[in-house]
C-alpha positions as CSV (number, residue, x, y, z in Angstrom):
1,M,-21.3,27.2,-47.2
2,G,-18.1,27.9,-45.3
3,A,-17.9,29.8,-42.1
4,Q,-17.4,33.5,-42.6
5,L,-15.1,35.5,-40.3
6,N,-16.1,38.8,-38.9
7,P,-13.8,41.3,-40.6
8,A,-14.0,43.6,-37.6
9,L,-12.0,41.2,-35.4
10,P,-8.4,40.2,-36.1
11,A,-7.8,36.5,-36.9
12,E,-5.6,35.9,-33.8
13,H,-8.6,36.6,-31.5
14,I,-10.7,34.0,-33.2
15,L,-8.1,31.2,-33.5
16,T,-6.3,31.4,-30.1
17,P,-8.0,29.9,-27.1
18,K,-8.1,31.7,-23.9
19,P,-6.3,30.0,-21.0
20,C,-8.6,29.0,-18.1
21,Y,-5.9,29.6,-15.4
22,S,-3.7,32.4,-14.4
23,P,0.0,32.3,-13.3
24,A,-1.1,33.2,-9.8
25,M,-3.4,30.3,-9.6
26,V,-0.7,27.9,-10.8
27,R,1.7,29.3,-8.1
28,L,-1.0,28.8,-5.4
29,L,-1.6,25.2,-6.5
30,V,2.2,24.5,-6.4
31,V,2.4,26.0,-2.9
32,I,-0.6,24.0,-1.6
33,L,0.9,20.7,-3.0
34,A,4.3,21.4,-1.6
35,A,2.8,22.2,1.9
36,G,0.8,18.9,1.7
37,F,3.9,16.9,0.9
38,L,5.9,18.5,3.6
39,A,3.1,18.0,6.2
40,S,2.8,14.3,5.3
41,C,6.5,13.8,6.3
42,A,6.2,15.7,9.6
43,G,5.5,14.0,12.9
44,G,7.1,10.6,12.0
45,R,3.7,9.1,11.1
46,N,2.8,7.6,7.8
47,V,-0.3,8.3,5.8
48,G,-1.1,4.6,6.0
49,D,-1.4,4.9,9.8
50,Y,-4.6,6.8,9.3
51,I,-6.3,4.6,6.7
52,P,-8.8,2.2,8.2
53,A,-8.0,-1.6,8.0
54,W,-11.0,-2.2,5.8
55,A,-9.6,0.3,3.2
56,G,-6.1,-1.3,3.2
57,G,-4.5,0.3,6.2
58,L,-2.7,-1.3,9.0
59,P,-4.6,-4.1,10.8
60,S,-5.5,-3.7,14.5
61,N,-3.0,-6.3,15.6
62,A,0.0,-4.8,13.7
63,P,3.1,-4.3,15.9
64,P,4.0,-0.7,16.8
65,R,6.5,1.3,14.8
66,P,10.2,1.2,15.7
67,G,11.4,4.2,17.7
68,T,8.2,4.6,19.8
69,P,7.8,3.8,23.5
70,E,5.2,1.2,22.5
71,Y,7.8,-0.6,20.4
72,D,10.2,-0.9,23.3
73,E,7.5,-2.4,25.4
74,Y,6.6,-4.8,22.6
75,Q,10.2,-5.9,22.2
76,R,10.5,-6.5,26.0
77,N,7.3,-8.7,25.9
78,L,8.7,-10.7,23.0
79,Q,12.0,-11.3,24.8
80,I,10.1,-12.4,28.0
81,E,7.9,-14.8,25.9
82,A,11.0,-16.2,24.1
83,A,12.8,-16.9,27.5
84,R,9.8,-18.5,29.1
85,D,9.8,-22.3,29.6
86,K,7.1,-23.6,27.3
87,S,7.6,-27.3,28.3
88,K,5.0,-27.0,31.1
89,D,2.3,-25.5,28.9
90,P,-0.8,-27.6,28.4
91,P,-0.9,-29.2,25.0
92,K,-2.9,-27.4,22.3
93,P,-6.1,-29.1,21.4
94,K,-6.0,-30.6,17.9
95,T,-8.8,-29.7,15.6
96,D,-10.6,-32.4,13.7
97,S,-11.8,-30.1,10.9
98,P,-10.2,-30.8,7.6
99,A,-8.0,-28.2,5.9
100,P,-9.9,-25.9,3.5
101,V,-9.7,-27.0,-0.1
102,L,-8.2,-24.4,-2.5
103,P,-9.9,-24.1,-5.9
104,S,-6.7,-25.3,-7.6
105,Q,-6.8,-28.5,-5.5
106,A,-10.5,-29.3,-6.1
107,Q,-11.2,-32.2,-8.4
108,A,-12.6,-31.2,-11.7
109,S,-16.1,-32.3,-12.4
110,P,-16.8,-34.1,-15.7
111,P,-18.1,-31.8,-18.5
112,T,-21.8,-31.9,-19.0
113,R,-23.3,-32.0,-22.5
């Protein structure tokens, strides 16, 4: 048996779905997204600056960003270190531990049957 339509309702009320959003809701969403994008550009900081290192953010020993006072101090320290006489430094101890073997460098074991 086929589905029977209610003759009291016009066919367009049965076949057209009702939208689950209103134009005002769409405008509000656009304004919120635009404000978020503009706020992410403000302040000269990047979103990646706030992500922890374990989640893929900057490591704790990353140099400071250019244009900050910390960067100027960092550059001064690099220049001082480059100009320093390193010939009087004590020699670095050599480690006797072998270099780690990469999986591609490991010898293949014979196949087992």
